[in-house]
C-alpha positions in Angstrom: 45.5 51.6 228.0 48.7 51.7 230.7 50.6 55.3 230.7 54.1 55.5 228.5 57.3 56.0 230.1 56.3 59.3 229.4 53.1 60.0 231.0 54.5 58.2 234.1 57.0 61.3 234.0 54.8 63.6 233.4 52.6 63.2 236.2 54.7 61.9 238.5 53.4 64.5 240.7 49.8 63.2 240.5 51.2 59.5 240.6 52.5 59.9 244.0 49.4 61.5 245.5 47.8 58.7 247.4 44.4 60.2 246.0 45.1 59.2 242.6 48.1 56.7 241.9 48.4 55.1 238.8 45.2 53.9 238.0 43.8 57.1 239.2 45.7 58.7 236.7 44.5 56.2 233.9 41.1 57.1 234.8 41.9 60.4 233.8 43.2 59.6 230.4 39.9 57.5 230.1 37.7 60.5 230.9 36.9 63.1 228.7 35.1 66.5 229.3 33.1 69.0 227.6 33.9 73.1 228.4 31.5 75.3 227.2 33.2 78.8 226.6 37.5 79.2 225.8 36.9 82.6 227.6 38.6 84.1 230.6 37.2 81.0 232.5 37.9 78.6 230.0 41.5 79.6 229.9 43.1 77.9 232.8 40.0 75.8 233.0 41.6 74.1 229.6 45.0 74.7 230.7 45.2 72.6 233.7 42.4 69.9 232.4 45.2 69.3 229.7 48.0 69.3 232.1 46.5 67.2 234.5 45.9 64.4 231.3 42.3 64.1 231.0 42.3 61.7 228.0 39.7 63.8 225.7 38.1 67.9 226.1 35.7 69.1 223.8 35.5 72.9 223.5 32.3 75.0 222.6 33.1 78.5 221.7 31.4 80.3 218.2 33.9 83.5 218.9 37.2 84.4 217.3 40.2 85.8 219.6 40.3 89.9 219.8 42.9 91.7 221.5 40.8 92.5 224.5 40.5 88.9 225.3 44.1 88.7 226.4 43.9 90.7 229.2 42.3 87.4 231.2 41.8 84.8 228.4 45.7 83.3 228.7 44.8 80.2 226.4 45.3 82.6 223.8 48.1 84.7 222.2 49.0 88.0 220.5 49.4 86.6 216.9 46.4 84.3 217.3 44.1 87.5 217.3 41.1 86.9 214.5 41.6 82.9 214.6 38.7 81.2 216.0 38.9 80.3 220.0 38.6 76.7 219.5 41.5 76.4 217.4 43.4 78.6 219.0 42.6 76.5 222.3 43.6 73.4 220.8 47.1 75.1 219.7 47.8 75.8 223.0 46.9 72.4 224.3 48.8 70.7 222.0 51.9 72.7 222.7 51.1 71.8 226.3 50.3 68.2 226.2 50.3 66.1 223.2 48.9 63.0 224.8 45.5 65.2 224.8 42.8 65.1 222.5 41.1 68.3 221.7 37.6 68.0 219.9 36.6 71.3 218.2 32.6 72.8 218.2 33.2 76.0 216.8 29.6 76.8 217.5 27.5 78.1 219.9 25.4 75.5 222.7 21.8 75.7 221.9 19.1 74.0 223.0 19.1 72.3 219.2 22.5 70.9 219.9 22.9 70.7 223.7 22.0 67.4 224.7 23.7 65.7 221.3 27.0 67.8 222.4 26.9 66.7 226.3 26.1 62.9 225.3 29.8 62.4 224.2 31.2 63.4 227.5 31.4 62.6 231.0 31.7 65.7 232.6 30.8 69.6 231.9 32.5 72.6 232.9 30.4 75.7 232.4 32.3 79.1 231.6 30.2 80.7 230.0 29.5 84.5 229.8 25.6 85.3 230.5 22.1 83.6 232.2 20.4 82.3 229.6 23.1 80.0 228.6 23.9 79.3 231.9 20.5 78.1 232.7 19.9 76.4 229.6 23.5 74.0 229.8 22.1 73.5 233.5 19.1 72.2 232.2 20.4 70.6 229.6 23.2 68.5 231.7 19.8 67.4 234.0 18.2 66.2 230.9 21.6 64.3 230.1 22.3 63.3 233.5 25.7 64.8 233.1 27.4 66.5 236.5 28.2 69.8 235.8 30.7 72.4 237.3 29.5 76.1 236.7 31.4 79.0 237.4 30.9 82.8 237.0 33.1 85.9 237.4 32.5 89.6 237.6 34.3 92.4 238.0 36.3 91.5 241.4 33.8 88.4 242.6 33.3 84.6 241.7 31.5 81.7 242.6 31.0 78.4 241.6 29.1 75.2 242.0 28.4 71.8 241.1 25.3 70.1 239.9 24.3 67.0 239.7 20.2 66.9 240.1 20.1 64.2 238.2 21.6 62.2 241.1 20.0 62.2 245.1 21.6 63.6 247.7 21.8 62.0 251.7 18.7 63.3 252.7 16.7 61.8 250.1 16.0 64.6 247.9 17.9 65.7 244.6 20.9 67.5 244.4 19.7 71.0 244.0 20.0 72.7 240.5 21.1 75.8 239.2 17.5 76.8 239.6 17.8 76.7 243.3 20.3 79.0 243.3 18.8 82.0 240.7 15.4 81.1 240.4 14.9 82.9 237.0 16.9 84.4 234.4 17.5 88.3 235.2 15.8 90.3 233.0 18.5 92.1 230.5 20.5 94.9 232.1 20.4 93.7 235.8 23.9 92.6 235.5 25.9 94.2 233.0 28.4 92.0 230.4 31.7 91.7 231.0 33.0 94.6 228.5 30.6 96.9 230.3 31.2 96.6 233.9 34.9 94.8 233.2 36.8 92.1 235.3 40.2 91.9 236.7 42.2 89.8 234.5 43.4 87.5 237.2 40.3 86.7 238.9 39.1 84.3 235.9 42.3 82.5 236.4 41.6 81.7 240.0 38.2 80.6 239.5 38.8 78.7 236.4 41.7 76.9 238.6 39.1 76.4 240.8 36.9 74.9 238.4 39.5 72.4 236.8 40.5 71.0 240.9 36.4 70.3 241.0 36.3 68.6 237.6 39.3 66.9 238.5 38.2 65.7 241.9 34.4 64.4 240.5 36.4 61.7 237.6 38.4 60.9 240.9 35.4 60.7 243.5 38.1 61.7 245.8 37.4 64.7 248.6 34.5 66.6 249.3 33.0 68.2 246.0 30.7 71.4 245.7 27.4 69.8 244.8 24.9 71.6 247.6 27.4 74.9 248.0 27.9 77.7 246.4 32.0 79.0 247.1 32.3 82.8 246.1 35.3 84.7 246.3 36.1 88.2 247.0 39.5 88.8 245.5 38.9 93.2 246.5 39.2 91.4 250.1 40.9 88.3 249.7 38.3 86.6 251.2 36.2 83.3 250.3 32.7 82.6 251.4 30.5 79.4 251.8 26.8 79.2 251.5 24.9 76.2 251.7 22.2 75.0 248.5 19.1 73.3 248.9 17.0 71.9 246.8 14.2 73.5 246.1 10.9 71.6 245.6 9.1 74.7 243.9 11.7 75.0 241.0 10.2 74.2 237.4 13.1 71.6 236.6 13.2 69.1 239.3 10.7 70.5 241.8 7.5 68.8 243.2 5.3 70.1 240.3 7.7 69.8 237.5 6.8 72.6 234.4 10.4 72.1 232.5 10.3 68.7 230.6 12.4 69.3 227.8 14.8 72.1 225.8 12.4 74.5 224.6 14.0 77.6 223.2 11.4 80.1 225.0 12.8 79.1 228.2 15.6 81.1 228.1 14.8 84.4 226.6 15.9 87.1 228.6 
């Protein structure tokens, strides 16, 4: 479907970019993204995906808005405290861009529903806040053959990478999976949760915006993505670091001797 006059005006700064143009903007309009979590990372991620004109956005979150969320989860407002986060986010997206369709999934993502949820979208973006879910989402994206842009934040540090282990890297090996980066789910308590350790409110805004950029690049197939690389940000010292990430032939998901062949809930217990 061609862009309307209103859409051409709305996306004018995209359309003049040689890497995007009218065909690229139409491609974004025809695309769909599943966002896991409407919290600190999900807030800027959802807003920039919607502003960019992604045609259909799914939001998975079972929680409601609380006052303590508002220091960083800028898609929500004081008046929406107590409202489902999916509904709050959908209202904000509608106010920003009425051309975007939002699909609310007010539930936890689990081994039982992950593949069905992911199956209806082109790309997955994960902003969850715990290791078991992060591992499960990564494994599910592999089985669903979906590219995953995953990010995490804590205190003053953030990280982001893109995982597509269902595809082969230029050297013929699979692209690395999250399990090549973090071998096993860390024991409970190894990394304190946000409510215990704290997080600077602006940090998820920075990392979530990077996440939106990487999703858009993957959809448009422009630039160099983060598959095979981890980008880290130290907010206190205003520094970015990058490290290479290679396929681990011993990882249990895509290694030479695979032991994970499905989404067994026992794989995701900490």
